C-alpha positions as CSV (number, residue, x, y, z in Angstrom):
1,M,-41.0,16.7,8.2
2,V,-42.8,20.0,7.6
3,Q,-43.4,21.0,4.0
4,A,-43.3,24.7,2.9
5,Q,-46.6,25.5,1.1
6,A,-46.3,27.4,-2.5
7,P,-47.4,30.7,-1.9
8,K,-51.1,31.6,-3.4
9,M,-51.6,33.2,-6.8
10,T,-53.8,36.1,-7.4
11,L,-56.3,35.7,-10.0
12,E,-54.7,38.6,-12.2
13,A,-51.7,36.3,-12.2
14,F,-53.6,33.2,-13.2
15,L,-55.6,35.1,-15.9
16,A,-52.1,36.1,-17.4
17,L,-50.8,32.6,-17.9
18,P,-51.3,31.2,-21.2
19,E,-53.8,28.4,-22.1
20,T,-52.8,24.9,-21.3
21,K,-54.1,21.5,-22.6
22,P,-55.8,20.2,-20.5
23,A,-57.1,23.2,-19.1
24,C,-56.3,24.5,-15.8
25,E,-58.9,26.0,-12.9
26,F,-57.9,28.8,-10.4
27,I,-59.2,27.5,-7.1
28,D,-58.6,29.4,-3.9
29,G,-55.2,30.8,-5.0
30,N,-54.0,27.5,-6.6
31,V,-54.0,26.3,-9.9
32,V,-55.2,22.9,-10.3
33,Q,-55.3,20.8,-13.9
34,K,-58.9,20.1,-14.8
35,P,-59.2,16.0,-15.0
36,M,-60.1,14.5,-18.3
37,P,-63.9,13.5,-18.5
38,K,-64.3,9.6,-18.3
39,G,-66.9,7.4,-20.2
40,K,-69.9,8.3,-17.7
41,H,-69.4,11.9,-18.4
42,S,-69.3,11.0,-22.2
43,R,-72.5,9.2,-21.9
44,L,-74.3,11.8,-20.2
45,K,-73.1,14.2,-22.8
46,A,-74.6,12.2,-25.3
47,A,-77.6,11.9,-23.8
48,L,-77.9,15.7,-23.0
49,T,-77.3,16.8,-26.5
50,T,-79.6,14.2,-27.9
51,A,-82.6,15.5,-25.5
52,I,-81.8,19.1,-26.5
53,N,-81.6,18.6,-30.3
54,Y,-84.9,16.8,-30.2
55,E,-86.9,18.7,-27.6
C-alpha cells in the first residue's frame, strides 16, 4: 500500500500557528510535538541548576 505524504509546511506558516502544550518544533518542514522530559532529564537539570547557583 502506498501512503501519501502530507505537504511540508513553511516556517512562516508554522510561526503563525498558536502556541500548544506541550510545545511543537519545526523540523524540515514538519511540525513535531516535543517529548516530555523524563527522570534523567530532571536530575540533570537539578544538578546543573545547583552547580550554576553555587559556582
